[in-house]
All heavy atoms as an XYZ file, in Angstrom:
952
protein
N       0.845     -1.193      0.011
C      -0.012     -0.011      0.012
C       0.903      1.236      0.001
O       0.550      2.249     -0.658
C      -0.949      0.013      1.202
C      -1.765      1.306      1.306
C      -1.938     -1.166      1.120
N       2.012      1.234      0.773
C       2.876      2.397      0.743
C       3.478      2.724     -0.569
O       3.772      3.871     -0.831
C       4.001      2.119      1.738
N       3.509      1.782     -1.482
C       4.022      2.014     -2.814
C       2.942      2.429     -3.807
O       3.260      2.692     -5.001
C       4.724      0.743     -3.348
N       1.701      2.529     -3.407
C       0.616      2.914     -4.346
C       0.865      4.271     -4.906
O       1.316      5.156     -4.219
C      -0.697      2.877     -3.612
C      -1.338      1.544     -3.476
C      -0.688      0.373     -3.760
C      -2.640      1.472     -2.951
C      -1.296     -0.882     -3.591
C      -3.252      0.167     -2.778
C      -2.578     -0.968     -3.167
N       0.472      4.456     -6.167
C       0.663      5.726     -6.878
C      -0.742      6.191     -7.263
O      -1.820      5.624     -6.881
N      -0.766      7.183     -8.148
C      -2.034      7.824     -8.592
C      -2.921      6.806     -9.348
O      -4.141      6.828     -9.184
C      -1.706      9.075     -9.454
C      -2.960      9.857     -9.739
C      -3.760     10.344     -8.553
O      -3.127     10.652     -7.449
O      -4.983     10.402     -8.548
N      -2.338      5.961    -10.094
C      -3.120      4.905    -10.847
C      -3.885      4.041     -9.842
O      -5.016      3.713    -10.033
C      -2.173      4.097    -11.762
C      -2.991      3.096    -12.552
C      -2.131      2.356    -13.508
N      -1.662      3.315    -14.564
C      -0.795      3.037    -15.467
N      -0.187      1.816    -15.485
N      -0.431      3.946    -16.326
N      -3.178      3.663     -8.754
C      -3.833      2.861     -7.707
C      -4.943      3.623     -7.030
O      -6.023      3.091     -6.726
C      -2.795      2.425     -6.674
C      -1.727      1.538     -7.246
O      -2.070      0.420     -7.719
O      -0.582      1.989     -7.247
N      -4.721      4.906     -6.770
C      -5.748      5.757     -6.164
C      -6.996      5.773     -7.044
O      -8.143      5.593     -6.586
C      -5.214      7.170     -5.889
C      -6.377      8.090     -5.459
C      -4.134      7.150     -4.843
N      -6.811      6.008     -8.295
C      -7.935      6.072     -9.248
C      -8.690      4.695     -9.284
O      -9.898      4.648     -9.312
C      -7.466      6.453    -10.655
C      -6.933      7.860    -10.732
C      -7.874      8.917    -10.238
O      -9.147      8.817    -10.417
O      -7.430      9.860     -9.541
N      -7.911      3.627     -9.290
C      -8.520      2.242     -9.279
C      -9.378      2.088     -8.014
O     -10.532      1.581     -8.062
C      -7.441      1.174     -9.348
C      -7.909     -0.221     -9.227
C      -6.786     -1.223     -9.297
N      -5.711     -0.990     -8.365
C      -5.664     -1.298     -7.118
N      -6.735     -1.890     -6.538
N      -4.601     -1.049     -6.359
N      -8.839      2.517     -6.878
C      -9.573      2.352     -5.643
C     -10.827      3.239     -5.595
O     -11.858      2.853     -5.076
C      -8.658      2.642     -4.411
C      -7.574      1.653     -4.185
C      -6.530      2.211     -3.202
C      -8.101      0.343     -3.786
N     -10.693      4.453     -6.171
C     -11.859      5.339     -6.159
C     -12.985      4.839     -7.052
O     -14.134      5.221     -6.913
C     -11.439      6.768     -6.572
C     -10.577      7.489     -5.586
C     -10.084      8.807     -6.145
C     -11.273      7.687     -4.237
N     -12.668      3.929     -7.948
C     -13.703      3.300     -8.841
C     -14.257      2.001     -8.227
O     -15.212      1.474     -8.796
C     -13.061      3.038    -10.203
N     -13.719      1.576     -7.136
C     -14.153      0.316     -6.496
C     -15.388      0.552     -5.625
O     -15.300      1.159     -4.550
C     -12.999     -0.260     -5.708
C     -13.341     -1.606     -5.107
O     -14.496     -2.021     -5.013
O     -12.382     -2.302     -4.699
N     -16.553      0.007     -6.021
C     -17.752      0.209     -5.198
C     -17.746     -0.538     -3.865
O     -18.598     -0.305     -2.985
C     -18.892     -0.295     -6.083
C     -18.245     -1.270     -6.996
C     -16.856     -0.773     -7.199
N     -16.775     -1.411     -3.666
C     -16.678     -2.188     -2.441
C     -15.975     -1.495     -1.294
O     -15.927     -2.060     -0.222
N     -15.478     -0.296     -1.535
C     -14.816      0.455     -0.465
C     -15.389      1.880     -0.356
O     -16.119      2.312     -1.208
C     -13.278      0.565     -0.653
C     -12.965      1.379     -1.903
C     -12.652     -0.839     -0.777
C     -11.508      1.793     -2.027
N     -15.063      2.561      0.702
C     -15.442      3.964      0.853
C     -14.616      4.747     -0.173
O     -13.357      4.706     -0.093
C     -15.129      4.470      2.266
C     -15.395      5.971      2.378
C     -15.986      3.692      3.292
N     -15.243      5.346     -1.078
C     -14.560      6.058     -2.207
C     -14.436      7.511     -1.905
O     -15.008      8.373     -2.572
C     -15.301      5.786     -3.498
C     -15.088      4.293     -3.937
C     -16.019      3.913     -5.035
N     -17.384      3.919     -4.551
C     -18.461      3.836     -5.264
N     -18.364      3.821     -6.596
N     -19.625      3.831     -4.754
N     -13.556      7.816     -0.967
C     -13.299      9.180     -0.582
C     -11.844      9.430     -0.813
O     -10.983      8.749     -0.227
C     -13.669      9.367      0.938
C     -13.261     10.761      1.486
O     -12.123     11.171      1.391
N     -14.267     11.424      1.963
N     -11.502     10.339     -1.702
C     -10.090     10.554     -2.115
C      -9.198     10.846     -0.898
O      -8.078     10.271     -0.821
C      -9.981     11.717     -3.104
C      -8.537     11.889     -3.605
C      -8.495     12.938     -4.750
N      -9.103     12.489     -5.969
C      -8.513     11.687     -6.888
N      -7.312     11.292     -6.656
N      -9.174     11.325     -7.946
N      -9.668     11.634      0.012
C      -8.805     11.961      1.210
C      -8.574     10.739      2.051
O      -7.455     10.512      2.590
C      -9.500     13.083      2.046
C      -9.537     14.411      1.382
C     -10.312     15.408      2.266
C      -8.136     14.936      1.114
N      -9.563      9.885      2.212
C      -9.378      8.642      3.025
C      -8.448      7.675      2.328
O      -7.627      7.037      2.977
C     -10.733      7.991      3.364
C     -11.491      8.807      4.391
C     -12.784      8.160      4.778
C     -13.473      9.064      5.800
N     -14.726      8.440      6.299
N      -8.600      7.534      1.001
C      -7.694      6.659      0.250
C      -6.270      7.139      0.361
O      -5.319      6.430      0.646
C      -8.150      6.500     -1.228
C      -7.069      5.822     -2.059
C      -9.447      5.764     -1.309
N      -6.084      8.480      0.161
C      -4.745      9.050      0.255
C      -4.183      8.926      1.699
O      -3.007      8.671      1.819
C      -4.828     10.538     -0.113
N      -5.078      9.021      2.673
C      -4.546      8.855      4.060
C      -4.103      7.435      4.321
O      -3.126      7.251      5.062
C      -5.573      9.352      5.073
O      -6.638      8.458      5.198
N      -4.824      6.474      3.774
C      -4.408      5.078      3.978
C      -3.006      4.849      3.399
O      -2.196      4.186      3.990
C      -5.413      4.122      3.353
N      -2.764      5.455      2.276
C      -1.421      5.310      1.651
C      -0.414      6.092      2.436
O       0.684      5.546      2.728
C      -1.498      5.845      0.151
C      -2.418      4.933     -0.706
C      -0.068      5.918     -0.419
C      -2.753      5.533     -2.032
N      -0.717      7.251      2.880
C       0.194      8.028      3.704
C       0.488      7.305      5.039
O       1.610      7.340      5.545
C      -0.365      9.439      3.954
N      -0.527      6.741      5.629
C      -0.341      6.039      6.876
C       0.504      4.814      6.700
O       1.392      4.483      7.595
C      -1.686      5.659      7.509
C      -2.461      6.880      7.988
O      -1.925      7.969      8.039
N      -3.747      6.665      8.320
N       0.373      4.110      5.628
C       1.262      2.955      5.325
C       2.693      3.388      5.207
O       3.622      2.762      5.722
C       0.800      2.258      4.049
N       2.892      4.515      4.578
C       4.228      5.078      4.427
C       4.767      5.498      5.844
O       5.983      5.315      6.158
C       4.287      6.235      3.491
C       3.993      5.842      2.046
C       3.854      6.947      1.072
N       3.589      6.469     -0.278
C       3.006      7.153     -1.204
N       2.690      8.479     -1.000
N       2.773      6.628     -2.382
N       3.955      6.078      6.663
C       4.366      6.505      7.972
C       4.774      5.287      8.851
O       5.714      5.395      9.646
C       3.263      7.339      8.681
N       4.045      4.226      8.705
C       4.379      2.988      9.423
C       5.789      2.533      9.088
O       6.572      2.171      9.941
C       3.351      1.865      9.184
C       2.054      2.192      9.942
C       3.877      0.526      9.588
C       0.883      1.236      9.596
N       6.103      2.585      7.806
C       7.460      2.174      7.357
C       8.562      3.029      7.927
O       9.707      2.572      7.980
C       7.497      2.111      5.792
C       6.583      1.088      5.154
C       6.688      1.222      3.679
C       6.898     -0.331      5.650
N       8.226      4.247      8.258
C       9.239      5.176      8.812
C       9.560      4.813     10.272
O      10.587      5.224     10.792
C       8.777      6.588      8.726
C       8.610      7.139      7.375
C       9.977      7.172      6.638
O      10.958      7.631      7.241
O       9.988      6.760      5.416
N       8.683      4.076     10.914
C       8.893      3.683     12.308
C       9.816      2.463     12.397
O       9.747      1.573     11.539
C       7.615      3.420     13.012
C       6.650      4.595     13.113
C       5.286      4.152     13.547
C       7.170      5.732     14.004
N      10.573      2.344     13.447
C      11.397      1.181     13.637
C      10.493     -0.037     13.849
O      10.731     -1.114     13.326
C      12.340      1.353     14.847
C      13.376      0.265     15.004
C      14.381      0.613     16.011
O      14.822      1.750     16.107
O      14.722     -0.317     16.807
N       9.508      0.091     14.714
C       8.529     -0.970     15.013
C       7.225     -0.381     15.343
O       7.054      0.247     16.440
C       9.011     -1.838     16.168
O       7.955     -2.695     16.596
N       6.219     -0.522     14.456
C       4.898      0.056     14.710
C       4.312     -0.568     15.961
O       3.678      0.098     16.802
C       3.983     -0.167     13.492
C       2.608      0.443     13.647
C       2.477      1.810     13.708
C       1.524     -0.361     13.775
C       1.202      2.326     13.840
C       0.246      0.133     13.927
C       0.073      1.545     13.947
N       4.474     -1.912     16.122
C       3.903     -2.581     17.267
C       4.460     -2.011     18.567
O       3.698     -1.686     19.490
C       4.170     -4.085     17.217
C       3.555     -4.842     18.370
C       3.814     -6.344     18.296
O       4.460     -6.807     17.334
O       3.332     -7.030     19.158
N       5.791     -1.863     18.641
C       6.391     -1.305     19.859
C       5.940      0.159     20.050
O       5.674      0.589     21.207
C       7.897     -1.388     19.772
N       5.816      0.837     18.982
C       5.405      2.264     19.041
C       4.050      2.408     19.666
O       3.808      3.142     20.635
C       5.445      2.850     17.649
C       4.880      4.300     17.534
C       5.609      5.371     18.051
C       3.688      4.482     16.889
C       5.082      6.626     17.926
C       3.160      5.774     16.778
C       3.854      6.814     17.251
O       3.330      8.100     17.134
N       3.015      1.688     19.158
C       1.670      1.820     19.693
C       1.552      1.286     21.109
O       0.852      1.930     21.916
C       0.593      1.254     18.744
C       0.616      1.972     17.389
C       0.724     -0.221     18.535
N       2.195      0.145     21.351
C       2.071     -0.416     22.703
C       2.784      0.425     23.747
O       2.501      0.298     24.946
C       2.532     -1.855     22.716
C       1.416     -2.796     22.221
C       1.193     -3.139     20.956
C       0.346     -3.338     23.005
N       0.055     -3.956     20.872
C      -0.513     -4.043     22.120
C       0.059     -3.251     24.343
C      -1.614     -4.693     22.581
C      -1.110     -3.948     24.801
C      -1.911     -4.633     23.920
N       3.684      1.290     23.309
C       4.353      2.165     24.301
C       3.387      3.087     24.973
O       3.677      3.570     26.056
C       5.519      2.934     23.586
O       4.996      3.942     22.768
N       2.317      3.365     24.338
C       1.309      4.282     24.927
C       0.581      3.669     26.137
O       0.060      4.364     26.939
C       0.294      4.708     23.879
C       0.819      5.699     22.896
C       1.471      5.246     21.758
C       0.741      7.069     23.142
C       2.018      6.155     20.865
C       1.301      7.931     22.247
C       1.911      7.519     21.116
N       0.640      2.355     26.275
C       0.039      1.665     27.424
C       1.118      0.856     28.165
O       0.760     -0.105     28.877
C      -1.154      0.758     26.979
C      -2.332      1.593     26.516
C      -0.779     -0.269     25.941
N       2.354      1.239     27.982
C       3.483      0.566     28.677
C       3.482     -0.946     28.427
O       3.806     -1.704     29.315
C       3.475      0.868     30.154
C       3.753      2.315     30.475
O       4.480      2.978     29.726
O       3.173      2.858     31.442
N       3.040     -1.341     27.262
C       3.121     -2.747     26.843
C       2.035     -3.675     27.436
O       2.075     -4.854     27.220
N       1.159     -3.099     28.270
C       0.104     -3.940     28.889
C      -1.272     -3.288     28.623
O      -1.378     -2.095     28.673
C       0.351     -3.941     30.442
C       1.498     -4.788     30.858
C       1.312     -6.268     30.637
O       0.199     -6.764     30.775
O       2.287     -6.920     30.229
N      -2.292     -4.143     28.373
C      -3.582     -3.633     28.164
C      -4.105     -2.853     29.319
O      -3.877     -3.223     30.487
C      -4.458     -4.855     27.919
C      -3.509     -5.940     27.573
C      -2.205     -5.599     28.252
N      -4.774     -1.727     29.082
C      -5.482     -1.040     30.124
C      -6.849     -1.704     30.342
O      -7.510     -2.108     29.362
C      -5.696      0.431     29.687
C      -4.491      1.258     29.409
C      -4.870      2.652     28.983
C      -3.565      1.331     30.637
N      -7.238     -1.854     31.581
C      -8.454     -2.582     31.852
C      -9.476     -1.585     32.414
O      -9.254     -0.926     33.432
C      -8.209     -3.715     32.891
C      -9.568     -4.488     33.172
C      -7.183     -4.678     32.336
N     -10.632     -1.465     31.734
C     -11.663     -0.642     32.193
C     -12.509     -1.392     33.194
O     -12.281     -2.584     33.492
N     -13.430     -0.688     33.841
C     -14.276     -1.372     34.808
C     -15.728     -0.821     34.570
O     -16.346     -0.330     35.498
C     -13.810     -1.114     36.245
O     -13.691      0.274     36.488
N     -16.131     -0.962     33.366
C     -17.437     -0.414     32.993
C     -18.586     -1.339     33.348
O     -18.510     -2.529     33.061
C     -17.437     -0.150     31.485
C     -16.233      0.635     31.025
C     -15.203      0.113     30.283
C     -15.876      1.961     31.389
N     -14.243      1.082     30.102
C     -14.613      2.215     30.741
C     -16.453      2.958     32.087
C     -13.983      3.423     30.847
C     -15.793      4.153     32.197
C     -14.575      4.423     31.593
N     -19.613     -0.771     33.967
C     -20.748     -1.567     34.367
C     -21.704     -1.800     33.175
O     -22.377     -2.807     33.111
C     -21.487     -0.927     35.543
N     -21.710     -0.845     32.278
C     -22.658     -0.870     31.179
C     -21.978     -0.353     29.909
O     -21.059      0.525     30.010
C     -23.882     -0.023     31.508
O     -24.595      0.287     30.361
N     -22.370     -0.788     28.787
C     -21.776     -0.279     27.491
C     -22.063      1.162     27.361
O     -21.267      1.878     26.676
C     -22.213     -1.084     26.327
O     -23.689     -0.999     26.205
N     -23.101      1.720     28.001
C     -23.361      3.133     27.880
C     -22.404      3.936     28.657
O     -22.220      5.184     28.498
C     -24.800      3.438     28.369
O     -24.921      3.145     29.722
N     -21.549      3.320     29.521
C     -20.521      3.962     30.309
C     -19.202      4.170     29.476
O     -18.384      4.940     29.863
C     -20.199      3.180     31.537
C     -21.307      3.100     32.511
O     -22.166      4.034     32.537
O     -21.367      2.127     33.310
N     -19.087      3.416     28.394
C     -17.855      3.399     27.575
C     -17.652      4.775     26.993
O     -18.550      5.346     26.359
C     -17.895      2.365     26.518
C     -17.811      0.912     26.980
C     -18.172     -0.011     25.847
C     -16.469      0.619     27.480
N     -16.423      5.282     27.065
C     -16.109      6.599     26.462
C     -15.881      6.421     24.951
O     -15.466      5.339     24.496
C     -14.856      7.001     27.129
C     -14.134      5.792     27.479
C     -15.265      4.774     27.841
N     -16.096      7.453     24.191
C     -15.713      7.424     22.734
C     -14.252      7.776     22.575
O     -13.672      7.394     21.570
C     -16.656      8.455     22.011
N     -13.732      8.486     23.521
C     -12.282      8.850     23.456
C     -11.836      9.122     24.908
O     -12.686      9.262     25.821
C     -12.044     10.096     22.616
C     -12.739     11.338     23.117
C     -12.535     12.526     22.170
O     -12.883     12.428     20.983
O     -11.973     13.543     22.685
N     -10.556      9.145     25.119
C      -9.942      9.373     26.450
C      -8.786     10.334     26.289
O      -8.389     10.632     25.161
C      -9.479      8.057     27.069
O      -8.374      7.575     26.263
C     -10.584      7.007     27.202
N      -8.282     10.731     27.395
C      -7.126     11.588     27.325
C      -5.950     10.881     26.652
O      -5.188     11.422     25.871
C      -6.696     12.085     28.732
C      -5.516     13.043     28.694
C      -5.749     14.288     27.763
O      -6.869     14.858     27.799
O      -4.837     14.585     27.004
N      -5.828      9.626     26.917
C      -4.771      8.816     26.276
C      -5.022      8.702     24.785
O      -4.042      8.810     24.028
C      -4.740      7.390     26.919
C      -3.656      6.489     26.334
C      -2.271      7.070     26.505
C      -3.717      5.132     27.004
N      -6.251      8.472     24.338
C      -6.477      8.454     22.868
C      -6.232      9.801     22.232
O      -5.798      9.864     21.080
C      -7.870      7.925     22.553
O      -8.874      8.840     22.795
N      -6.450     10.874     22.955
C      -6.176     12.210     22.393
C      -4.657     12.400     22.301
O      -4.197     12.932     21.308
C      -6.785     13.308     23.334
C      -8.306     13.333     23.182
C      -8.936     14.537     23.899
N      -9.030     14.309     25.350
C      -9.971     13.684     25.967
N     -10.944     13.117     25.313
N      -9.953     13.559     27.301
N      -3.931     11.909     23.284
C      -2.434     12.010     23.196
C      -1.920     11.087     22.070
O      -0.981     11.491     21.313
C      -1.813     11.642     24.559
N      -2.457      9.929     21.934
C      -2.085      8.959     20.897
C      -2.324      9.626     19.535
O      -1.464      9.570     18.627
C      -2.906      7.700     21.073
C      -2.530      6.552     20.188
C      -1.269      6.337     19.676
C      -3.510      5.633     19.907
C      -0.974      5.255     18.888
C      -3.255      4.513     19.114
C      -1.970      4.352     18.580
N      -3.493     10.259     19.352
C      -3.837     10.919     18.101
C      -2.826     12.008     17.774
O      -2.338     12.094     16.636
C      -5.242     11.492     18.234
O      -5.543     12.335     17.151
N      -2.531     12.853     18.786
C      -1.557     13.951     18.553
C      -0.219     13.394     18.101
O       0.430     13.917     17.191
C      -1.376     14.786     19.801
C      -2.512     15.723     20.099
C      -2.216     16.686     21.254
N      -1.880     16.021     22.490
C      -2.808     15.673     23.421
N      -4.079     15.944     23.213
N      -2.418     15.067     24.500
N       0.242     12.347     18.773
C       1.517     11.794     18.389
C       1.536     11.107     17.083
O       2.489     11.282     16.279
C       1.906     10.718     19.501
C       3.288     10.129     19.329
C       4.431     11.170     19.478
O       4.239     12.235     20.005
O       5.575     10.781     19.028
N       0.455     10.401     16.710
C       0.374      9.797     15.346
C       0.430     10.891     14.313
O       1.144     10.820     13.342
C      -0.934      9.001     15.231
C      -0.945      7.653     15.892
C      -2.371      7.050     15.880
C       0.044      6.661     15.239
N      -0.315     11.986     14.505
C      -0.342     13.112     13.547
C       1.075     13.699     13.442
O       1.521     14.037     12.365
C      -1.358     14.146     13.963
C      -2.768     13.674     13.719
C      -3.800     14.661     14.255
C      -5.199     14.155     14.152
N      -6.172     15.053     14.683
N       1.751     13.874     14.559
C       3.102     14.412     14.549
C       4.058     13.523     13.718
O       5.009     13.993     13.105
C       3.654     14.485     16.009
C       4.918     15.313     16.162
C       5.365     15.391     17.605
N       5.925     14.121     18.061
C       7.060     13.552     17.694
N       7.814     14.134     16.791
N       7.479     12.395     18.198
N       3.729     12.237     13.651
C       4.569     11.336     12.854
C       4.010     11.095     11.429
O       4.400     10.123     10.780
C       4.633      9.978     13.562
C       5.694     10.031     14.721
O       6.872     10.104     14.416
N       5.221     10.035     15.982
N       3.129     11.980     10.982
C       2.657     11.905      9.590
C       1.417     11.112      9.338
O       1.048     10.970      8.198
N       0.789     10.584     10.336
C      -0.454      9.809     10.127
C      -1.651     10.791      9.936
O      -1.611     11.886     10.459
C      -0.784      8.922     11.313
C       0.205      7.783     11.404
C       1.430      7.895     11.985
C      -0.148      6.489     10.919
C       2.314      6.835     12.089
C       0.748      5.420     10.984
C       1.965      5.589     11.563
N      -2.615     10.335      9.150
C      -3.765     11.175      8.888
C      -5.062     10.395      9.207
O      -5.030      9.167      9.165
C      -3.762     11.624      7.403
C      -2.505     12.468      7.183
C      -2.260     12.947      5.779
N      -3.202     12.626      4.748
C      -2.838     12.646      3.453
N      -1.621     12.884      3.104
N      -3.732     12.352      2.543
N      -6.171     11.099      9.387
C      -7.481     10.502      9.774
C      -7.328      9.641     10.982
O      -7.835      8.558     11.083
C      -8.070      9.694      8.597
C      -8.821     10.545      7.591
C      -8.168     11.108      6.521
C     -10.179     10.718      7.682
C      -8.840     11.890      5.639
C     -10.855     11.513      6.843
C     -10.194     12.126      5.766
N      -6.635     10.201     11.987
C      -6.431      9.453     13.244
C      -6.807     10.317     14.400
O      -5.988     10.616     15.276
C      -4.923      8.981     13.369
C      -4.629      7.838     12.408
C      -3.938     10.122     13.137
N      -8.084     10.686     14.445
C      -8.578     11.523     15.522
C      -8.692     10.674     16.796
O      -8.468      9.444     16.759
N      -8.997     11.251     17.902
C      -9.039     10.547     19.232
C     -10.038      9.403     19.279
O      -9.850      8.424     19.918
C      -9.369     11.609     20.215
C      -9.576     12.861     19.509
C      -9.216     12.696     18.093
N     -11.234      9.555     18.578
C     -12.207      8.506     18.555
C     -11.718      7.322     17.734
O     -11.825      6.193     18.182
C     -13.573      8.998     18.088
O     -13.978     10.109     18.885
C     -14.590      7.935     18.059
N     -11.131      7.598     16.623
C     -10.499      6.511     15.794
C      -9.400      5.815     16.555
O      -9.350      4.591     16.593
C     -10.028      7.081     14.414
C      -9.097      6.066     13.753
C     -11.122      7.508     13.589
N      -8.583      6.629     17.256
C      -7.505      6.025     18.036
C      -8.031      5.161     19.197
O      -7.528      4.058     19.414
C      -6.605      7.119     18.608
S      -5.523      7.816     17.306
N      -9.100      5.588     19.847
C      -9.638      4.794     20.938
C     -10.274      3.487     20.362
O     -10.090      2.392     20.963
C     -10.684      5.557     21.755
C     -10.958      4.908     23.068
C      -9.871      4.831     24.011
C     -12.154      4.349     23.383
C     -10.125      4.257     25.250
C     -12.355      3.732     24.607
C     -11.357      3.694     25.538
O     -11.538      3.092     26.739
N     -10.941      3.551     19.240
C     -11.413      2.324     18.606
C     -10.277      1.378     18.213
O     -10.403      0.179     18.424
C     -12.236      2.713     17.347
O     -13.398      3.419     17.688
N      -9.219      1.942     17.722
C      -8.047      1.116     17.411
C      -7.454      0.462     18.664
O      -7.176     -0.720     18.668
C      -6.946      2.008     16.754
C      -5.652      1.315     16.503
C      -5.478      0.555     15.333
C      -4.582      1.399     17.449
C      -4.250     -0.071     15.104
C      -3.414      0.720     17.171
C      -3.222      0.019     16.035
N      -7.397      1.198     19.704
C      -6.904      0.688     21.018
C      -7.796     -0.478     21.481
O      -7.304     -1.461     22.004
C      -6.810      1.777     22.059
C      -5.710      2.820     21.689
S      -5.828      4.329     22.716
C      -5.185      3.698     24.222
N      -9.083     -0.339     21.362
C      -9.998     -1.392     21.749
C      -9.854     -2.647     20.826
O      -9.754     -3.754     21.285
C     -11.477     -0.873     21.707
C     -11.797      0.123     22.714
C     -13.137      0.746     22.479
O     -13.436      1.156     21.352
N     -13.946      0.873     23.530
N      -9.813     -2.362     19.543
C      -9.731     -3.485     18.571
C      -8.473     -4.278     18.665
O      -8.458     -5.501     18.387
C      -9.899     -2.914     17.156
N      -7.358     -3.663     19.030
C      -6.080     -4.313     19.054
C      -5.750     -4.878     20.437
O      -4.725     -5.507     20.653
C      -4.928     -3.393     18.705
O      -4.917     -2.229     19.591
C      -5.059     -2.929     17.224
N      -6.654     -4.663     21.432
C      -6.463     -5.191     22.744
C      -5.628     -4.298     23.651
O      -5.259     -4.717     24.780
N      -5.297     -3.142     23.215
C      -4.560     -2.184     24.100
C      -5.438     -1.727     25.261
O      -4.894     -1.317     26.321
C      -4.111     -0.935     23.274
C      -3.109     -1.269     22.200
S      -2.869      0.170     21.056
C      -2.101      1.326     22.185
N      -6.724     -1.847     25.047
C      -7.728     -1.462     26.099
C      -8.725     -2.619     26.193
O      -9.283     -3.094     25.170
C      -8.444     -0.137     25.754
C      -9.536      0.147     26.705
C      -7.495      0.982     25.635
N      -8.956     -3.092     27.379
C     -10.014     -4.088     27.621
C     -11.244     -3.298     28.071
O     -11.347     -3.002     29.279
C      -9.578     -5.119     28.664
C     -10.674     -6.145     29.005
O     -11.789     -6.018     28.513
N     -10.411     -7.059     29.904
N     -12.135     -3.079     27.179
C     -13.335     -2.314     27.543
C     -14.582     -3.150     27.534
O     -15.721     -2.648     27.389
C     -13.563     -1.151     26.507
C     -12.934      0.135     26.975
O     -12.508      0.225     28.128
O     -12.915      1.076     26.217
N     -14.404     -4.480     27.754
C     -15.587     -5.309     27.970
C     -16.178     -4.907     29.297
O     -15.483     -4.583     30.240
C     -15.189     -6.802     27.981
C     -14.723     -7.329     26.677
N     -15.598     -7.796     25.732
C     -13.502     -7.339     26.145
C     -14.882     -8.130     24.672
N     -13.633     -7.890     24.863
N     -17.532     -4.931     29.372
C     -18.121     -4.612     30.654
C     -17.744     -5.698     31.697
O     -17.504     -6.820     31.308
C     -19.669     -4.516     30.524
O     -20.201     -5.711     29.963
C     -20.023     -3.312     29.635
N     -17.812     -5.371     32.927
C     -17.338     -6.287     34.026
C     -18.185     -7.554     34.057
O     -17.668     -8.606     34.535
C     -17.285     -5.620     35.386
C     -16.214     -4.556     35.393
C     -18.636     -5.034     35.793
N     -19.423     -7.545     33.525
C     -20.250     -8.722     33.555
C     -20.105     -9.600     32.318
O     -20.699    -10.685     32.167
C     -21.740     -8.402     33.779
C     -22.311     -7.525     32.708
O     -21.544     -6.928     31.891
O     -23.514     -7.403     32.650
N     -19.259     -9.173     31.405
C     -19.058     -9.902     30.143
C     -17.972    -10.978     30.375
O     -16.959    -10.827     31.066
C     -18.511     -8.939     29.074
S     -18.077     -9.745     27.527
N     -18.215    -12.183     29.852
C     -17.323    -13.326     30.037
C     -15.923    -12.980     29.500
O     -14.895    -13.477     29.997
C     -17.857    -14.617     29.379
C     -17.809    -14.640     27.938
C     -16.749    -15.237     27.234
C     -18.805    -14.017     27.143
C     -16.693    -15.297     25.838
C     -18.730    -14.060     25.747
C     -17.669    -14.685     25.134
N     -15.849    -12.146     28.489
C     -14.513    -11.794     27.877
C     -13.763    -10.871     28.873
O     -12.501    -10.822     28.808
C     -14.710    -11.145     26.564
C     -15.207    -12.017     25.471
C     -14.251    -13.136     25.103
N     -13.107    -12.531     24.377
C     -11.969    -13.066     24.236
N     -11.645    -14.181     24.783
N     -10.941    -12.480     23.586
N     -14.425    -10.086     29.655
C     -13.751     -9.258     30.582
C     -12.807    -10.035     31.469
O     -11.585     -9.727     31.590
C     -14.705     -8.438     31.468
C     -14.035     -7.557     32.504
C     -13.546     -6.293     32.165
C     -13.869     -8.007     33.797
C     -12.891     -5.498     33.084
C     -13.235     -7.209     34.757
C     -12.729     -5.992     34.358
N     -13.328    -11.091     32.065
C     -12.530    -11.958     32.973
C     -11.407    -12.670     32.188
O     -10.287    -12.771     32.652
C     -13.414    -12.913     33.703
N     -11.757    -13.163     31.020
C     -10.753    -13.908     30.210
C      -9.598    -13.024     29.845
O      -8.432    -13.522     29.747
C     -11.429    -14.431     28.965
C     -12.350    -15.588     29.178
C     -12.975    -16.059     27.869
O     -12.707    -15.452     26.781
O     -13.794    -16.999     27.911
N      -9.852    -11.758     29.635
C      -8.779    -10.847     29.162
C      -8.097    -10.068     30.282
O      -7.139     -9.365     30.060
C      -9.372     -9.877     28.169
C      -9.888    -10.526     26.865
C     -10.655     -9.509     26.016
C      -8.797    -11.213     26.139
N      -8.573    -10.189     31.543
C      -7.978     -9.452     32.607
C      -6.579    -10.047     32.946
O      -6.354    -11.228     32.748
C      -8.885     -9.472     33.825
O      -8.838    -10.772     34.440
N      -5.674     -9.216     33.475
C      -4.295     -9.701     33.771
C      -4.347    -10.903     34.708
O      -3.575    -11.840     34.545
C      -3.651     -8.520     34.416
C      -4.392     -7.311     33.802
C      -5.793     -7.778     33.666
N      -5.244    -10.880     35.707
C      -5.238    -11.991     36.667
C      -5.643    -13.317     35.944
O      -5.082    -14.334     36.295
C      -6.233    -11.674     37.811
N      -6.623    -13.218     35.060
C      -7.006    -14.459     34.371
C      -5.895    -14.963     33.470
O      -5.698    -16.153     33.346
C      -8.296    -14.161     33.569
N      -5.215    -14.023     32.790
C      -4.106    -14.432     31.952
C      -2.972    -15.115     32.703
O      -2.347    -16.072     32.255
C      -3.558    -13.243     31.165
C      -4.415    -12.826     29.990
C      -3.683    -11.974     28.975
N      -2.859    -10.963     29.632
C      -3.306     -9.732     29.972
N      -4.573     -9.452     29.825
N      -2.476     -8.866     30.499
N      -2.727    -14.623     33.920
C      -1.662    -15.217     34.773
C      -2.004    -16.657     35.206
O      -1.045    -17.464     35.380
C      -1.455    -14.356     36.013
N      -3.281    -17.027     35.263
C      -3.672    -18.395     35.681
C      -3.486    -19.379     34.552
O      -3.518    -20.530     34.769
C      -5.103    -18.354     36.182
C      -5.314    -17.691     37.486
C      -6.732    -17.970     38.065
N      -7.759    -17.484     37.226
C      -8.354    -16.301     37.391
N      -7.948    -15.486     38.352
N      -9.314    -15.934     36.601
N      -3.410    -18.931     33.298
C      -3.326    -19.864     32.139
C      -1.976    -20.542     32.109
O      -0.991    -20.178     32.501
C      -3.555    -19.088     30.854
C      -4.998    -18.714     30.651
C      -5.186    -18.168     29.296
N      -6.305    -17.199     29.418
C      -6.449    -16.174     28.633
N      -5.616    -15.930     27.646
N      -7.452    -15.359     28.767
């Protein structure tokens, strides 16, 4: 993706199977290039949580935040490193999707499975 050029952009913009927004397509390419500039993308993103998932203690899904101070800092840092379309809500969703944040509600079976204490028992 980092090597995509204008011909690739035009091909993608003609693809009805994706979001055909020129700025978003261009940002995906720019973000791929920004990843290549980093020594280790994995180490970089996990450094924001000191290498360990943050564990929420939400009673209800309505308690879950859309963004946090940490996701705002993560967003600022990504932008400083050339990433685009990485606002704090997108960053928080990324953190949830990659396991950097365990935001399962406390009554969810996955909450216990993913908590540090449960992982230590395995």
